[in-house]
NUDOFI-720536 format. One record per atom (N, C-alpha, C): x, y, z. Coordinates in steps of 0.2 Angstrom, whole numbers, padded with zeros to 4 digits, always signed. Example, Ala and Ser with C-alpha at 12.3 -4.5 7.8 and 13.67 -1.06 7.14 Angstrom:
2
+0066-0028+0039 +0062-0022+0039 +0066-0016+0039 +0064-0011+0035 +0068-0005+0036 +0064+0000+0039 
***
This chain:
79
+0045+0044-0014 +0041+0042-0020 +0039+0047-0024 +0040+0046-0031 +0038+0051-0036 +0031+0050-0038 +0028+0056-0040 +0021+0056-0042 +0020+0059-0049 +0016+0056-0053 +0016+0058-0060 +0009+0057-0062 +0006+0061-0066 -0001+0061-0069 -0001+0055-0075 -0007+0053-0076 -0007+0047-0081 -0005+0049-0088 -0006+0055-0090 -0004+0058-0096 +0003+0058-0097 +0006+0061-0092 +0014+0061-0092 +0017+0054-0092 +0014+0050-0088 +0016+0043-0087 +0016+0040-0094 +0011+0041-0098 +0011+0038-0105 +0016+0040-0109 +0018+0047-0108 +0023+0050-0113 +0030+0047-0111 +0031+0047-0104 +0038+0045-0101 +0038+0038-0098 +0034+0034-0101 +0034+0027-0098 +0041+0024-0097 +0044+0024-0103 +0051+0020-0103 +0056+0023-0097 +0056+0030-0097 +0060+0033-0092 +0058+0031-0085 +0051+0031-0084 +0048+0029-0077 +0050+0022-0075 +0050+0017-0080 +0053+0010-0079 +0060+0010-0077 +0064+0014-0080 +0071+0015-0078 +0072+0017-0071 +0068+0021-0069 +0068+0024-0062 +0066+0018-0057 +0061+0014-0059 +0058+0009-0055 +0063+0003-0055 +0067+0002-0060 +0072-0003-0060 +0078-0001-0055 +0078+0005-0054 +0084+0007-0049 +0081+0008-0042 +0075+0005-0041 +0072+0004-0034 +0067+0010-0032 +0065+0014-0036 +0061+0020-0035 +0053+0017-0035 +0049+0020-0031 +0042+0019-0032 +0039+0025-0035 +0034+0024-0040 +0031+0029-0043 +0024+0029-0043 +0020+0034-0040 +0013+0034-0040 +0010+0037-0046 +0005+0034-0049 +0002+0037-0055 -0005+0040-0053 -0006+0046-0055 -0013+0049-0053 -0017+0050-0059 -0023+0051-0057 -0028+0053-0063 -0033+0058-0059 -0033+0063-0062 -0037+0069-0059 -0035+0070-0051 -0029+0069-0050 -0026+0071-0044 -0027+0065-0039 -0030+0059-0041 -0031+0054-0036 -0026+0048-0038 -0023+0045-0033 -0018+0039-0035 -0022+0033-0038 -0020+0031-0043 -0023+0025-0047 -0019+0019-0047 -0012+0020-0047 -0007+0014-0047 -0001+0016-0044 +0003+0011-0043 +0010+0012-0040 +0014+0007-0045 +0020+0010-0047 +0025+0006-0051 +0030+0005-0046 +0032-0002-0046 +0038-0004-0041 +0040-0010-0044 +0047-0011-0043 +0050-0017-0045 +0047-0023-0042 +0046-0029-0045 +0043-0035-0043 +0046-0038-0036 +0053-0037-0036 +0056-0040-0030 +0055-0035-0024 +0052-0030-0025 +0051-0025-0019 +0043-0026-0016 +0039-0030-0019 +0032-0031-0017 +0033-0034-0010 +0030-0031-0005 +0030-0033+0002 +0027-0040+0002 +0030-0045+0006 +0028-0051+0008 +0030-0057+0003 +0028-0056-0003 +0029-0062-0007 +0032-0060-0014 +0036-0065-0017 +0038-0063-0024 +0033-0065-0029 +0034-0063-0035 +0028-0064-0040 +0027-0071-0041 +0032-0075-0041 +0031-0082-0043 +0027-0085-0037 +0028-0083-0031 +0024-0086-0025 +0017-0084-0026 +0015-0078-0028 +0009-0075-0029 +0005-0079-0035 +0009-0080-0040 +0006-0084-0046 +0004-0091-0044 +0009-0094-0040 +0008-0101-0038 +0002-0101-0033 +0001-0097-0029 -0005-0096-0024 -0011-0096-0028 -0011-0092-0033 -0017-0091-0037 -0019-0098-0041 -0014-0101-0043 -0015-0108-0047 -0018-0113-0042 -0015-0112-0036 -0017-0117-0031 -0024-0116-0027 -0027-0110-0029 -0033-0108-0026 -0039-0113-0027 -0042-0115-0022 -0048-0120-0024 -0053-0117-0028 -0056-0121-0033 -0061-0119-0037 -0067-0122-0035 -0073-0118-0034 -0079-0122-0032 -0082-0125-0038 -0085-0131-0037 -0088-0135-0042 -0094-0131-0046 -0095-0132-0052 -0101-0128-0055 -0107-0129-0052 -0112-0124-0052 -0118-0125-0049 -0123-0127-0055 -0127-0132-0053 -0132-0134-0058 -0137-0128-0060 -0140-0128-0066 -0144-0123-0068 -0151-0123-0064 -0153-0129-0062 -0159-0130-0058 -0158-0127-0051 -0153-0128-0048 -0151-0125-0042 -0151-0117-0042 -0148-0115-0047 -0148-0107-0048 -0156-0105-0049 -0160-0108-0053 -0167-0106-0053 -0170-0106-0046 -0169-0111-0042 -0172-0112-0036 -0170-0106-0031 -0163-0104-0032 -0161-0099-0028 -0164-0092-0030 -0165-0091-0036 -0168-0085-0039 -0175-0085-0036 -0179-0090-0037 -0186-0090-0035 -0186-0089-0027 -0182-0092-0023 -0182-0091-0016 -0180-0084-0014 -0176-0080-0018 -0175-0073-0017 -0181-0069-0019 -0185-0071-0023 -0191-0067-0025 -0197-0067-0020 -0196-0072-0015 -0202-0073-0010 -0201-0068-0005 
***
């Protein structure tokens, strides 16, 4: 795995994408700490991108909470 600082990554982004397309993983660091990993989408462990997007679309959404219920919860928290 290749490691590159964020400033260098900005300058050489196109070249980094070429390396990723060839199967390489690239870690981007900021102040010496890893902040991101570039990798080809088909190399993401477990699921492909289409499956992840579909799972997000299928994720159940909670019904909205009525404003009065929120007020009651706030008041209950103040006791």
